[in-house]
C-alpha positions in Angstrom: 0.0 0.0 0.0 1.3 3.5 -0.9 1.5 6.2 1.6 1.7 9.9 1.1 4.0 12.3 2.9 2.8 13.1 6.4 2.0 16.7 7.3 4.0 18.2 10.0 1.9 19.0 13.1 3.8 22.3 13.5 2.9 24.6 10.7 4.9 27.8 10.2 3.1 31.0 11.2 1.4 33.1 8.5 2.8 36.6 8.7 1.2 39.8 7.4 3.7 40.6 4.5 2.3 44.1 4.1 3.5 45.0 7.7 6.8 43.2 7.1 7.7 45.0 3.9 10.1 47.6 5.5 11.1 45.7 8.6 14.9 45.5 9.2 14.6 42.7 11.8 13.1 40.1 9.5 14.1 41.7 6.2 10.5 41.7 4.9 9.8 37.9 5.5 7.6 38.5 8.6 9.2 35.6 10.4 12.5 34.9 12.1 14.2 31.6 12.8 14.9 30.7 16.4 18.0 29.0 17.7 15.9 25.8 17.7 15.3 26.2 14.0 11.6 27.0 14.4 9.9 29.9 12.6 8.2 32.6 14.7 6.5 35.8 13.8 8.7 38.8 13.9 8.2 40.7 17.1 9.1 44.0 15.4 6.5 44.1 12.7 3.8 41.5 13.3 1.0 42.6 15.7 0.2 39.1 16.8 3.7 38.3 17.9 3.3 39.8 21.3 0.0 38.1 22.0 -0.3 34.7 23.6 1.2 32.4 21.0 -0.7 29.1 20.5 -3.2 29.7 23.3 -7.0 29.9 22.9 -8.1 33.4 23.8 -11.5 32.2 24.8 -10.0 30.0 27.6 -10.8 26.4 28.6 
């Protein structure tokens, strides 16, 4: 039986490229790579980067 590629459970964040256009921190990409090799939203140009990452704002 053939199997397709498995999707990674950790999808990269989707930045607002309009906000990132002139950012010197991320060079217009909207994301930065951490020391662990993960992609995170740029804290300089992305408004969601300072919010609770990965948490549900509605609570449990």
